[in-house]
MIDOSE-1310 file (N, C-alpha, C; in nm, 2 decimals, decimal comma, always signed):
residues 190
mtpv	-1,59/+2,39/-1,63/-1,52/+2,32/-1,51/-1,37/+2,30/-1,52; -1,28/+2,38/-1,43/-1,16/+2,36/-1,47/-1,09/+2,22/-1,37; -1,04/+2,14/-1,43/-1,00/+2,00/-1,35/-0,90/+2,06/-1,27; -0,90/+1,97/-1,13/-0,80/+1,97/-1,05/-0,76/+1,85/-1,01
swtf	-0,61/+1,85/-0,96/-0,55/+1,74/-0,92/-0,49/+1,77/-0,76; -0,51/+1,67/-0,73/-0,47/+1,66/-0,56/-0,35/+1,55/-0,57; -0,23/+1,60/-0,49/-0,13/+1,50/-0,47/-0,12/+1,48/-0,32; -0,09/+1,34/-0,30/-0,07/+1,29/-0,18/+0,08/+1,24/-0,13
dasd	+0,14/+1,20/-0,04/+0,22/+1,15/-0,01/+0,27/+1,12/+0,14; +0,36/+1,05/+0,20/+0,34/+1,01/+0,33/+0,31/+1,13/+0,43; +0,36/+1,26/+0,39/+0,35/+1,36/+0,50/+0,17/+1,42/+0,51; +0,09/+1,37/+0,45/-0,04/+1,40/+0,44/-0,12/+1,31/+0,55
gggl	-0,06/+1,26/+0,65/-0,12/+1,20/+0,76/-0,17/+1,07/+0,75; -0,12/+0,97/+0,68/-0,15/+0,87/+0,63/-0,03/+0,77/+0,60; -0,04/+0,64/+0,52/+0,05/+0,56/+0,51/+0,02/+0,47/+0,40; +0,12/+0,38/+0,36/+0,10/+0,30/+0,27/+0,16/+0,17/+0,34
tikt	+0,11/+0,07/+0,37/+0,16/-0,06/+0,49/+0,12/-0,18/+0,44; +0,20/-0,28/+0,44/+0,17/-0,40/+0,40/+0,20/-0,52/+0,52; +0,12/-0,57/+0,55/+0,07/-0,70/+0,63/+0,11/-0,83/+0,59; +0,21/-0,91/+0,61/+0,23/-1,04/+0,61/+0,17/-1,16/+0,73
dvtg	+0,19/-1,28/+0,67/+0,15/-1,40/+0,74/+0,26/-1,49/+0,75; +0,26/-1,60/+0,81/+0,36/-1,71/+0,78/+0,27/-1,85/+0,78; +0,33/-1,94/+0,71/+0,26/-2,06/+0,72/+0,34/-2,17/+0,72; +0,34/-2,30/+0,71/+0,42/-2,42/+0,73/+0,42/-2,49/+0,87
kask	+0,48/-2,58/+0,85/+0,52/-2,68/+0,98/+0,61/-2,58/+1,09; +0,71/-2,51/+1,06/+0,77/-2,43/+1,11/+0,72/-2,28/+1,13; +0,60/-2,27/+1,12/+0,58/-2,11/+1,11/+0,56/-2,05/+1,23; +0,57/-2,11/+1,34/+0,59/-2,05/+1,48/+0,72/-1,97/+1,50
lghr	+0,80/-2,01/+1,43/+0,94/-1,96/+1,43/+0,95/-1,83/+1,32; +0,84/-1,80/+1,27/+0,85/-1,66/+1,16/+0,78/-1,57/+1,21; +0,79/-1,46/+1,18/+0,72/-1,30/+1,21/+0,65/-1,32/+1,10; +0,51/-1,24/+1,16/+0,39/-1,16/+1,09/+0,45/-1,01/+1,07
ltia	+0,47/-0,96/+0,94/+0,56/-0,85/+0,96/+0,45/-0,74/+0,90; +0,48/-0,63/+0,96/+0,45/-0,52/+0,91/+0,53/-0,42/+0,86; +0,50/-0,39/+0,70/+0,61/-0,35/+0,63/+0,55/-0,21/+0,57; +0,64/-0,09/+0,60/+0,57/+0,05/+0,57/+0,66/+0,10/+0,44
mksw	+0,60/+0,12/+0,33/+0,63/+0,22/+0,23/+0,66/+0,37/+0,27; +0,78/+0,41/+0,28/+0,80/+0,52/+0,30/+0,81/+0,63/+0,20; +0,83/+0,59/+0,09/+0,85/+0,66/-0,02/+0,72/+0,61/-0,13; +0,60/+0,70/-0,15/+0,53/+0,70/-0,23/+0,42/+0,81/-0,25
taav	+0,35/+0,84/-0,37/+0,30/+0,95/-0,44/+0,13/+0,91/-0,47; +0,06/+0,96/-0,48/-0,09/+0,93/-0,51/-0,16/+1,06/-0,58; -0,21/+1,06/-0,69/-0,26/+1,16/-0,74/-0,40/+1,18/-0,78; -0,48/+1,25/-0,75/-0,63/+1,22/-0,78/-0,65/+1,35/-0,89
dwsg	-0,73/+1,29/-0,99/-0,74/+1,42/-1,08/-0,94/+1,39/-1,07; -0,95/+1,54/-1,07/-1,10/+1,59/-1,03/-1,15/+1,66/-1,15; -1,29/+1,62/-1,19/-1,35/+1,72/-1,24/-1,48/+1,77/-1,15; -1,49/+1,86/-1,13/-1,57/+1,93/-1,01/-1,57/+1,82/-0,89
dipt	-1,67/+1,78/-0,84/-1,66/+1,69/-0,72/-1,64/+1,52/-0,79; -1,62/+1,52/-0,91/-1,58/+1,37/-0,94/-1,47/+1,35/-0,97; -1,40/+1,23/-0,88/-1,29/+1,19/-0,95/-1,26/+1,11/-1,07; -1,18/+1,15/-1,17/-1,15/+1,10/-1,30/-1,06/+1,03/-1,32
avtl	-0,95/+1,00/-1,22/-0,83/+0,92/-1,24/-0,76/+0,93/-1,10; -0,68/+0,78/-1,07/-0,59/+0,81/-0,95/-0,49/+0,70/-0,96; -0,37/+0,78/-0,94/-0,25/+0,68/-0,96/-0,20/+0,70/-0,82; -0,13/+0,57/-0,79/-0,03/+0,56/-0,69/+0,11/+0,51/-0,73
taev	+0,18/+0,54/-0,69/+0,32/+0,50/-0,73/+0,42/+0,50/-0,58; +0,46/+0,37/-0,55/+0,53/+0,36/-0,45/+0,68/+0,31/-0,48; +0,81/+0,35/-0,43/+0,93/+0,32/-0,45/+0,94/+0,19/-0,38; +0,99/+0,08/-0,41/+1,02/-0,04/-0,36/+1,13/-0,03/-0,24
dsld	+1,24/+0,03/-0,28/+1,35/+0,02/-0,21/+1,30/+0,11/-0,05; +1,20/+0,18/-0,09/+1,18/+0,27/+0,05/+1,08/+0,18/+0,15; +1,08/+0,06/+0,13/+1,03/-0,03/+0,23/+1,09/-0,04/+0,37; +1,03/-0,01/+0,48/+1,10/-0,05/+0,59/+1,01/-0,17/+0,71
vvdg	+1,10/-0,24/+0,74/+1,01/-0,34/+0,85/+1,00/-0,26/+0,97; +0,87/-0,26/+0,99/+0,84/-0,13/+1,13/+0,81/-0,26/+1,24; +0,75/-0,36/+1,22/+0,72/-0,43/+1,35/+0,70/-0,60/+1,28; +0,70/-0,67/+1,40/+0,70/-0,83/+1,36/+0,63/-0,91/+1,46
eggv	+0,54/-0,93/+1,45/+0,48/-1,01/+1,55/+0,49/-1,15/+1,55; +0,49/-1,24/+1,66/+0,51/-1,39/+1,68/+0,67/-1,42/+1,66; +0,70/-1,53/+1,61/+0,83/-1,57/+1,62/+0,89/-1,63/+1,77; +1,03/-1,69/+1,75/+1,05/-1,74/+1,88/+1,13/-1,59/+1,96
tpli	+1,19/-1,50/+1,88/+1,23/-1,37/+1,96/+1,16/-1,26/+1,93; +1,17/-1,16/+1,98/+1,14/-1,08/+1,91/+1,21/-0,99/+1,76; +1,14/-0,90/+1,70/+1,21/-0,91/+1,58/+1,29/-0,73/+1,61; +1,40/-0,75/+1,61/+1,46/-0,60/+1,66/+1,59/-0,57/+1,55
gpek	+1,67/-0,49/+1,57/+1,73/-0,42/+1,46/+1,83/-0,50/+1,36; +1,91/-0,60/+1,40/+1,95/-0,69/+1,30/+1,85/-0,75/+1,22; +1,75/-0,81/+1,31/+1,63/-0,91/+1,23/+1,58/-0,82/+1,13; +1,52/-0,70/+1,15/+1,48/-0,61/+1,07/+1,56/-0,58/+0,95
ilak	+1,66/-0,54/+0,98/+1,78/-0,55/+0,84/+1,76/-0,66/+0,76; +1,77/-0,78/+0,80/+1,77/-0,90/+0,75/+1,61/-0,95/+0,67; +1,53/-0,90/+0,72/+1,39/-0,90/+0,68/+1,38/-0,82/+0,57; +1,40/-0,68/+0,59/+1,42/-0,59/+0,49/+1,47/-0,61/+0,37
snal	+1,63/-0,71/+0,38/+1,69/-0,73/+0,28/+1,64/-0,85/+0,21; +1,54/-0,95/+0,26/+1,48/-1,07/+0,20/+1,38/-0,99/+0,12; +1,27/-0,91/+0,18/+1,20/-0,86/+0,12/+1,24/-0,79/-0,04; +1,35/-0,71/-0,02/+1,40/-0,63/-0,14/+1,46/-0,74/-0,23
ktld	+1,49/-0,88/-0,18/+1,53/-0,97/-0,30/+1,43/-1,05/-0,35; +1,32/-1,08/-0,23/+1,18/-1,14/-0,34/+1,15/-1,04/-0,41; +1,12/-0,91/-0,39/+1,03/-0,82/-0,48/+1,16/-0,80/-0,62; +1,26/-0,84/-0,60/+1,36/-0,79/-0,69/+1,35/-0,62/-0,75
akry	+1,41/-0,55/-0,60/+1,40/-0,43/-0,61/+1,47/-0,35/-0,72; +1,58/-0,37/-0,75/+1,69/-0,32/-0,83/+1,59/-0,34/-0,99; +1,54/-0,46/-1,01/+1,52/-0,47/-1,14/+1,37/-0,41/-1,16; +1,28/-0,37/-1,06/+1,14/-0,34/-1,06/+1,14/-0,24/-0,95
pqir	+1,21/-0,12/-0,94/+1,21/-0,02/-0,87/+1,04/+0,02/-0,80; +0,97/+0,01/-0,89/+0,84/+0,06/-0,84/+0,75/+0,00/-0,88; +0,61/+0,01/-0,77/+0,51/-0,03/-0,78/+0,39/+0,05/-0,83; +0,31/+0,05/-0,91/+0,19/+0,11/-0,97/+0,09/+0,07/-0,96
frsd	-0,02/+0,17/-0,92/-0,17/+0,15/-0,94/-0,23/+0,27/-1,03; -0,30/+0,22/-1,12/-0,38/+0,34/-1,19/-0,52/+0,32/-1,23; -0,62/+0,40/-1,23/-0,75/+0,38/-1,22/-0,79/+0,50/-1,32; -0,87/+0,50/-1,42/-0,97/+0,59/-1,45/-1,08/+0,55/-1,49
diaa	-1,16/+0,46/-1,39/-1,26/+0,39/-1,41/-1,34/+0,37/-1,27; -1,39/+0,52/-1,22/-1,41/+0,52/-1,07/-1,54/+0,53/-1,08; -1,60/+0,46/-0,97/-1,73/+0,50/-0,94/-1,79/+0,51/-0,80; -1,85/+0,58/-0,79/-1,90/+0,67/-0,64/-2,02/+0,53/-0,57
ietg	-1,95/+0,49/-0,45/-2,06/+0,40/-0,38/-2,07/+0,49/-0,24; -2,17/+0,39/-0,14/-2,21/+0,48/-0,04/-2,09/+0,52/+0,03; -2,00/+0,43/+0,05/-1,89/+0,45/+0,15/-1,80/+0,55/+0,09; -1,76/+0,56/-0,03/-1,66/+0,64/-0,09/-1,65/+0,60/-0,24
fslr	-1,55/+0,54/-0,29/-1,54/+0,52/-0,43/-1,48/+0,39/-0,45; -1,55/+0,32/-0,57/-1,47/+0,18/-0,61/-1,38/+0,22/-0,75; -1,22/+0,18/-0,76/-1,19/+0,23/-0,87/-1,14/+0,09/-0,90; -1,15/+0,10/-1,03/-1,11/-0,05/-1,14/-1,00/+0,00/-1,22
gtme	-0,90/-0,06/-1,19/-0,77/-0,03/-1,26/-0,67/-0,13/-1,27; -0,55/-0,10/-1,29/-0,43/-0,19/-1,32/-0,34/-0,19/-1,18; -0,27/-0,30/-1,12/-0,18/-0,29/-1,06/-0,04/-0,37/-1,13; +0,05/-0,27/-1,12/+0,18/-0,34/-1,15/+0,28/-0,34/-1,07
ihgv	+0,32/-0,48/-1,03/+0,42/-0,54/-0,95/+0,53/-0,64/-1,00; +0,64/-0,60/-1,00/+0,75/-0,70/-1,03/+0,75/-0,73/-1,19; +0,72/-0,63/-1,25/+0,71/-0,61/-1,39/+0,56/-0,68/-1,44; +0,47/-0,72/-1,37/+0,35/-0,81/-1,43/+0,23/-0,69/-1,39
trem	+0,15/-0,68/-1,51/+0,03/-0,58/-1,48/-0,09/-0,68/-1,48; -0,19/-0,66/-1,37/-0,32/-0,70/-1,37/-0,38/-0,60/-1,32; -0,55/-0,67/-1,34/-0,67/-0,56/-1,35/-0,69/-0,58/-1,19; -0,72/-0,47/-1,10/-0,76/-0,49/-1,00/-0,86/-0,36/-0,94
tviv	-0,95/-0,40/-0,85/-1,06/-0,30/-0,81/-1,02/-0,29/-0,65; -1,00/-0,16/-0,62/-0,99/-0,09/-0,49/-1,09/-0,03/-0,45; -1,16/-0,04/-0,33/-1,25/+0,02/-0,27/-1,19/+0,13/-0,18; -1,23/+0,25/-0,17/-1,16/+0,36/-0,11/-1,28/+0,43/-0,02
tvad	-1,25/+0,40/+0,11/-1,38/+0,46/+0,20/-1,33/+0,61/+0,22; -1,42/+0,69/+0,22/-1,40/+0,85/+0,21/-1,48/+0,89/+0,38; -1,41/+0,97/+0,48/-1,48/+1,00/+0,57/-1,46/+1,13/+0,62; -1,58/+1,22/+0,61/-1,56/+1,36/+0,63/-1,60/+1,43/+0,77
dgtk	-1,47/+1,47/+0,84/-1,48/+1,53/+0,98/-1,54/+1,67/+0,97; -1,57/+1,74/+0,87/-1,59/+1,88/+0,88/-1,49/+1,93/+0,82; -1,34/+1,93/+0,88/-1,22/+2,01/+0,83/-1,13/+1,92/+0,74; -1,16/+1,78/+0,72/-1,07/+1,73/+0,65/-1,17/+1,60/+0,59
whca	-1,11/+1,52/+0,49/-1,13/+1,40/+0,45/-1,03/+1,31/+0,49; -1,07/+1,19/+0,52/-0,95/+1,08/+0,57/-1,03/+0,97/+0,47; -0,92/+0,92/+0,37/-0,95/+0,84/+0,27/-0,86/+0,69/+0,34; -0,95/+0,58/+0,32/-0,86/+0,46/+0,36/-0,91/+0,35/+0,26
sest	-0,81/+0,24/+0,23/-0,83/+0,14/+0,15/-0,78/+0,00/+0,24; -0,82/-0,11/+0,21/-0,75/-0,26/+0,21/-0,79/-0,34/+0,13; -0,67/-0,36/+0,08/-0,67/-0,50/-0,03/-0,56/-0,62/-0,01; -0,61/-0,71/-0,05/-0,52/-0,81/-0,07/-0,49/-0,81/-0,21
vrqs	-0,35/-0,88/-0,19/-0,28/-0,90/-0,31/-0,21/-1,04/-0,29; -0,21/-1,10/-0,40/-0,18/-1,26/-0,41/-0,02/-1,25/-0,49; +0,08/-1,28/-0,42/+0,22/-1,25/-0,45/+0,25/-1,30/-0,59; +0,19/-1,44/-0,60/+0,22/-1,55/-0,74/+0,16/-1,50/-0,86
dygi	+0,06/-1,40/-0,84/-0,01/-1,34/-0,93/+0,09/-1,22/-1,01; +0,16/-1,21/-0,96/+0,28/-1,10/-1,00/+0,42/-1,16/-1,01; +0,42/-1,29/-1,03/+0,55/-1,37/-1,04/+0,64/-1,37/-0,94; +0,58/-1,35/-0,83/+0,68/-1,35/-0,68/+0,65/-1,45/-0,64
kpys	+0,77/-1,53/-0,60/+0,77/-1,65/-0,49/+0,80/-1,59/-0,39; +0,69/-1,66/-0,27/+0,70/-1,58/-0,14/+0,83/-1,65/-0,07; +0,88/-1,57/+0,01/+1,00/-1,58/+0,10/+0,97/-1,69/+0,18; +1,05/-1,80/+0,18/+1,05/-1,91/+0,26/+1,18/-1,95/+0,30
qmlg	+1,18/-2,03/+0,41/+1,31/-2,09/+0,50/+1,30/-2,22/+0,51; +1,39/-2,30/+0,54/+1,41/-2,44/+0,61/+1,34/-2,54/+0,51; +1,38/-2,53/+0,39/+1,30/-2,59/+0,26/+1,15/-2,58/+0,27; +1,09/-2,46/+0,28/+0,95/-2,44/+0,28/+0,89/-2,47/+0,41
amkv	+0,94/-2,49/+0,51/+0,86/-2,55/+0,65/+0,82/-2,40/+0,72; +0,92/-2,28/+0,66/+0,85/-2,16/+0,73/+0,85/-2,07/+0,61; +0,73/-2,02/+0,58/+0,72/-1,95/+0,44/+0,62/-1,84/+0,46; +0,64/-1,72/+0,38/+0,52/-1,59/+0,37/+0,41/-1,65/+0,31
vdev	+0,30/-1,62/+0,35/+0,18/-1,63/+0,33/+0,18/-1,57/+0,17; +0,12/-1,65/+0,07/+0,12/-1,56/-0,05/+0,01/-1,46/-0,07; -0,08/-1,45/+0,00/-0,14/-1,30/+0,02/-0,10/-1,25/+0,13; -0,10/-1,10/+0,08/-0,05/-1,00/+0,16/-0,17/-0,90/+0,17
tvff	-0,17/-0,82/+0,26/-0,27/-0,72/+0,30/-0,20/-0,58/+0,31; -0,27/-0,52/+0,19/-0,22/-0,38/+0,18/-0,32/-0,27/+0,22; -0,27/-0,18/+0,32/-0,35/-0,07/+0,36/-0,27/+0,06/+0,31; -0,39/+0,15/+0,26/-0,34/+0,26/+0,24/-0,46/+0,38/+0,34
eaer	-0,38/+0,48/+0,39/-0,45/+0,61/+0,47/-0,40/+0,70/+0,39; -0,46/+0,83/+0,39/-0,42/+0,98/+0,36/-0,55/+1,07/+0,38; -0,51/+1,19/+0,42/-0,59/+1,30/+0,46/-0,58/+1,39/+0,39; -0,69/+1,49/+0,35/-0,68/+1,58/+0,28/-0,78/+1,72/+0,36
tkps	-0,70/+1,82/+0,39/-0,76/+1,90/+0,45/-0,87/+2,01/+0,38; -0,98/+2,04/+0,42/-1,08/+2,09/+0,32/-1,02/+2,22/+0,28; -1,06/+2,31/+0,20/-1,06/+2,44/+0,16/-1,15/+2,50/+0,26; -1,06/+2,63/+0,31/-1,16/+2,72/+0,40/-1,28/+2,76/+0,34
vnpp	-1,39/+2,78/+0,39/-1,49/+2,85/+0,33/-1,52/+2,99/+0,33; -1,44/+3,03/+0,46/-1,43/+3,16/+0,49/-1,30/+3,17/+0,51; -1,21/+3,24/+0,40/-1,09/+3,26/+0,48/-1,07/+3,35/+0,57; -0,97/+3,33/+0,67/-0,92/+3,42/+0,76/-0,89/+3,58/+0,72
kg	-0,98/+3,69/+0,79/-0,94/+3,82/+0,72/-0,78/+3,86/+0,76; -0,73/+3,94/+0,69/-0,61/+3,98/+0,74/-0,60/+4,11/+0,77
């Protein structure tokens, strides 16, 4: 059987999104952010119908603050730019320009696959298991996952203001979605 590799990016009907929360005595002042990673790629290596390896790489400087819930005022243009700047500083994007996940320990589960691998963020690599659900609508596969990442596990000090009275919660939620069109069983006749 010839190995096959699939490559996904933001154009494949999905995305890589991070959601934050806020805590502290002044948490009502802060926004719960939705951050989209605009530049990412994922590759899946296959042997027949079994995935054998998965890699995902996100470019840290591609992060974009797309929404902010809560806060005293709405999160608009200048505040989004400031939130992005703070996030890039917190992640030290110039020194650590990429976030990477790699797995070659993949197990089929009822709803999709369990991927045991390593996550590298901020120059720190840790073991992580990601559950990917796969739904088949007949014409395409829809892949999705939701994982929690603790910033401090990767040497990141969560952003804070007002001497810690308002700070980003250590755990952030990472969402991934992508679609893959199924190969045509009966190609159109020309």
